N, C-alpha and C positions, 0 to 999 in steps of 0.2 A: 612529335607526332609523325609517324611514318605516312609518307605519300604514296608510295609505289606498292609495298608489300601488304598483302592481306593476310588472311588465315592459312592461305595455301598458295603462296608465290604471288606473281603478279598476273592479273587478268584483266580483259577488256576486249573491245571490238577491234578485231585485227585491222591495222593500218590507221587507226585512230589512236591519239594519245591515251594511255602510255604504250599501247602495243604496236609501235610503229619500228620500222627498220633502224631509224636513227636511235631509238631508246635501246634496242636490242644490242647495236654495236656498243653502246656505252655500258650496257650491262655486262657485255662480254668483256670489255677491258676492265672494268672494275672487278668483276669475279676473278679474272685471271690473276689480277694483282693480289687480291686477298688469299688466293689459294697457293701462291708460290712460296711455299714453306719449308721446302726440302731442298738438298743439293741436287744438281743434275737437271736433265730435261723434264719438264713438266707436261702433264696431259690432262684433258678434261674430255669426258664423253659426252656427247649430245644425242639424244634420242627424240622422237616425236610420235604424234599419232597421225591421222590421215588427212587432216584439214588442208585445204589448198593453200592457206596462209603460211603452212608450215615450211614451204620452201623458202619463202622470202625471210622468215625470221631465223631459220637455220643458217642461211648464207650470211646474214647480218651478225648473227652471234659468232659464227666461225671467224669472220673478218676481224671482229673486235678481239677475240681471244688471241689469233694469231698474230695481231698487231703488237700484243705485249710479250710475244716470244714464247707462247705457250702452244704445244700441239693440240689438235682436236681430233678425236677418234669418234667418226660417224657411224652409227648404227642403223639409222633409218627408222620406219615405223615400229615401234617396240612399247610394250606396256610400261607405265611409270615404275611398277615395282621391278621390272626387269633392268631398268637403268640403275636403280639402287644397287642391285646385285652386281651388275656389270662393272660399276664404279669400283667395287671391291675386287671383282675378279681380275679385272685388267690393270689393278694397282694405280688407278688414276688418282688425280689429286682432288677431283670432283666430278659431279654428273650434273646435267642439265636435261630437263624435259620440257619440250615445247607442247603444250596441250592445255585445253580449257576443260579436260574431264567430261561430265555429262552435259555440258552447255552445247548449243547449236553451232554449226559449223562457222558462222560468221565471227564467233568469238576465238580467241586463243589466250594462252598463258604461258608464263616460263616460271618454273621452280627449280631450285638447286638441291643437290645432295652433297653432303660433305664426303671426305674420302672413306669414311666409315659406313656410308650408305643410309645415314640418317639425314633428315631435313634440318636445315639450318636454324640454330638458335636466334632468338630476336635481335640480340645484339650485333650478330654478323650480318643480318639483312640490313639493320640500320647503318652499319659501316659500309656496305655497298651503296646505298643511297647517298651517304655523305660523299663518297668518291665521284658519284655521278653528278652531284650538285655543285661540288667544288672544283677547282682547276689543280687539284693535288697531284694528279698522274698525268696531266696533259703533255709534260714534257718527257715521258718516258716513252721512247721510240726506238726499239732495237732495230738494228739494220743488218744487211748481210746475211750471213748464215744463222744469226740469232732470231730472225723472224720465224714465228711458228708455222708448222705444216699441218695440212688435213689429211687424215688417213681413213679409208673405208674399212670397217672391220666385217669381214665376210661370214665369220663364224658365230656371230652374236646370237642368231637364233638358236643354234645347237646349244651354245654354253647355257642359255636360260631354259631351254627345254630339259636339259639333264638336271639343273638345278632344281626345277620344280619337282621332277620325279623322286629327287633324294629326300624330298620331305615325307615320302611314304616309307612303310617297311619294305625290304628288298624283295620279300616274297609275294607282295600283294599285286594283284592285277585286277582288271575290270572285264574280264572275259564273261561274256553272257549278258552284259548291261548294254541297254539301248539308250542313247542320250540324244537331246537336242540342244544345241549350242547357238546363241545369239550373240555374235561378236559386235553388234552395234555398228558395223562398218568401221570399226575403229582399229585401234593399235594391235589388238591380239587376233586379227583375222587370219593370220598366218599361223601363228604359234600354238593357238588354243586347239585348234583340230588336231595338230601334230601331236601334242602331248597326250590328249586323250586316246588317240588311235594307236600311238605306241603302247599304251598301256592296256590294249586289248578291247577297248569299248567300240561298239558300233555307233558312229556319230553322224548325225544329220546337222547340217550346218546352214544357218540363216545369218543375214546381216554380215557376209563376208565378201561383198563386192564394192568396197569404198571408191568413190568417185572424186574425192575432195569436198563434196558438199552434201553427202547424205549420212555423215557421222551423227549417231543418236537420233536420226530422223525416223520417227515412228517405230524405233526398234531398240533393242538393248535394254539395260536395267531401268531406263527412264520409262519406257513404253513396252512393257512385257506382255501386252495383249496377244501379239503376234506368236510369241513363243508358247502361251499357254494353248492356243489352237493347235499349233504343231505338235505338242507333246501329246495332246489327245489324238490327233490324226495318225501319228506314228506309233501310238501306244508305248511311248517311251517311259523308261523308269525314272528319268529325272530331266528337268529343262533348267538350263543354266544361262542367264542373261548377264553378259558383261556390260560395263559402261565404256565410254570412248577411250579412256586410257587403262582400262582393265584393272583399276586397284580396287574394284568392288564388284560383287557377284549378288544377283538376286536369284532364288531358287523357286521352281515350279515343280510341285509333286506330281506323281503319276496320275492323279485325279484332275490335274489342270489347275490346281489352286496355288496361288502364290503363297509362299511360307515366308513370314517376315522375319527380318534379323534377330528379333528377340528369341523367337522359337528355335531358330538355328544356333543361337547362343546357348540356349538352355541345353539342348541336345549335346553340342560339342563340349560345353563346360562340364556337364555331368560325366561325359565320357572320359575326358582328360582327368577328371578327379579319380574316377574309377580305376584308371590305368596308373594312378600315382604321378601323373605329369603335369598337375595344375600347381603352378608356383603359389606358395603362400595360400592354397586352398582359396583363391580369390579370382573372381572374374571382373573386368573392368567395362562398364557401360556408360551411358551418358544420362543426364537428368531426364531425357525422353524415353529412357528404357522403360518398358511397362512394368508396373509394380507386381504383376504376376511372375516376371522372371526373378525378382528378389526372393518371392515366396518359394518358388520351385527350387531354387538353389540353396536357400536357407535351410531347408528340410533335409539337404545332403550334407549339412554343415559348411556350405560354401558361402564366402561373403560376397556381395555385390559392391564395388566402389563406383561411385558416379563422378562424371566429369563434365564440363560444359560440352555442348554439341560440337562436334567436329574431331576427325581422326587425329588431328594435330595434339589436341589435349588428352585424348586417349593415351597416345605415344608418351607424351611427357610424363603422365602420371605412372606408366608402366615402367618406364626407365628409372623414374625417381625412386619408386617403391620395390622394384624387384619383381613385378608381374609378368607373366608370359602369354596371356590371352585376354582379349578384349574386342569390342565391337559395338555396331550401331544398327538400329532398325533399318537404315538405309542399305545395308549389305556391305559395309566397311567392316573387315574383320582383320585383326592384326594377330599374328602368330609369331611372337618374338623368337621362338626357337628356331624358325625357318626364315623369317626374312625382316628386314628393319622397318617395314612400311606395310600398309594393307596391300594385299595381293589376291586379285579376284581368282586367278587360276588355283594358286595353293589353297585358298578357301574351298573351292570346288572340289579339290582332290581330298580335302578332309572330310567333307560331307560324304562323298563317294566311299571313302575308306570306311566311315561308320556304317554306311548302309550295307557295304559288302561284308564287314566283319560281324554284324549283328543279323544279317540277312532280313532286315526290317526296311520297307519302304519309308521315305521321308515323311509320308502323312502319318505313320505312326510314331516315329521318332520326334516329330513336332509336338505331340501329346506330353512332352516331357514338361510343359508348362500350359497353364491355362491363363489367358490374358484376362486382366481385370477391366471392366468397363472404363472407358476414358473418353473424356470430352475435351475439345481443343477450341478456344474462342480467341478471334483476334480483334483488339480494340485499336482504333485509331486514335493517336494521341498528338498533341501540339507540340510537346517537347519531352525529352528523356530524362526525366527528374528522378533523382534517388528516391525510391519508393518508401524506404524507411524514413525519409525526412517529412513525410506527409502522415500525421498521426492516424487520420481515418483510414487510409490505405493501408498502413502498417497493422492497424488494429483488425481490419477486416481479413488480412492475410492470416494472421494468428488465429482468429475465430474460425476461419475455413478449415485449418488444420484440426481444430479441436472437434469441430463437426463430424470429421471422418472417423475420430476415436481410434487412431491407431490402424486402420483398416484401408487407408489410401494415402495419397499424396496430393499436394498443391504445388505447382512449379509455375512462378511468373517471372517472365524475363522479356527483355526487349528484343525485337528483331535486330539482327546485325545490319541489314541494308535498307529497311522500310521504317516509316514512322508507325510502328505498331508495336502494341504490348501483347505478348502471348500469353494466355491463360490456360494451363492444363490441369484438369482435376481427374484423378482417378480414385476409384471406391468400388465397393461391392454391389451397390444399388444404384441403378441409372437414375432414379428419381432425385436421390441425395446429391449426386455429383452435378446434376443439372441445375438444382437449387443454388448450390455452392458457388459454381461457376458464374451463373447469371448474377448473383448478388455481388460477387466480387468485381464483375465487369461493371456493373451499376455504379459502385464507389469508384472505381477508376474513371469512368466517363465523367463522373461529377466534377472531378477534380483536375484532370489533365486530358480529357477527351476533347 
């Protein structure tokens, strides 16, 4: 059982276990040992978001890595997807991101990328944990000129800006488009405006005054209300809200309405299919993707493959089966033809590209799918028992599916962090899905509630 790594690296309250300087130093030592797999000098890229605790953890990680004889390339505040790219661009052995993504500023996290820019597989994370718990590498202490050095990479911003722009056709620009971008006072506060302005857009920026404590605070993808107001006030063509580490994006159309990730996926998936660029005629979503997405894609001959919730699971399925586009309602979109992880800026560029090429606003493009009515119930449970092992619950789940008669879905899953069972029911009629959800919740409460 892994104790440190979750589904997206290590995360917690900064300066409390496990997000302490001491743990960061040990992580640096263990990771450096793991990634020394080639001849010559070794290098690891470290980037971070704008949290005040980033300085503390960056210093500790750097110290641990250098103590193993590995050099550190410091790039400062940069989006998570930028670190995935820079790890490859700088031909480093690995990349590290210090960020807790959309969490409040008092939290922080650490996650790693391998030299190919992908997140680490479970077995590598387990090996890092093993090295920290054991004394296996405590004796490894290079001295003299074998100790690692730390370097500041001054052109990291420019490298990433050019990289994101290369995801577009060379002759495409955004002249004549007015945008509002909310950078969440986070990692993209410098690069996001630069990318969009270099492409010709007129850009109004909010959430670009980080002070170490205001990341995600009432702004960004988690709190898009401020962006909605700004889009209407500036009469903008599009609003883009990034989260703290800019690996996801939420979009607001010209009418000030949030367009959720499923509608964005439908528009982008259909466009990729039309251009002949959708690998295996498949879009990858999660179990929470609305049934309406599946219906709209299937009409065009596109298959929707579903994974558990989390961009990690999307990416694993895409790599394993050769797909190139996937995403979540939350705004995580993965374009494997362009980057090895979710990238909020590249996602924004793809949406803007579609708008420019079709001369349609996002409000019209979002009509590519019609959402099916959906209800979500949370049931508190005493224990997370295998549901199929309880005959009454297993029977109730089967009967729920049968009542929808192929025109909806039932998804039952435990919360990963709370003692809750989440029941999601979709279908064509509100009255039916309400009845199905309530009956299923009643059976669950009777047995494990």
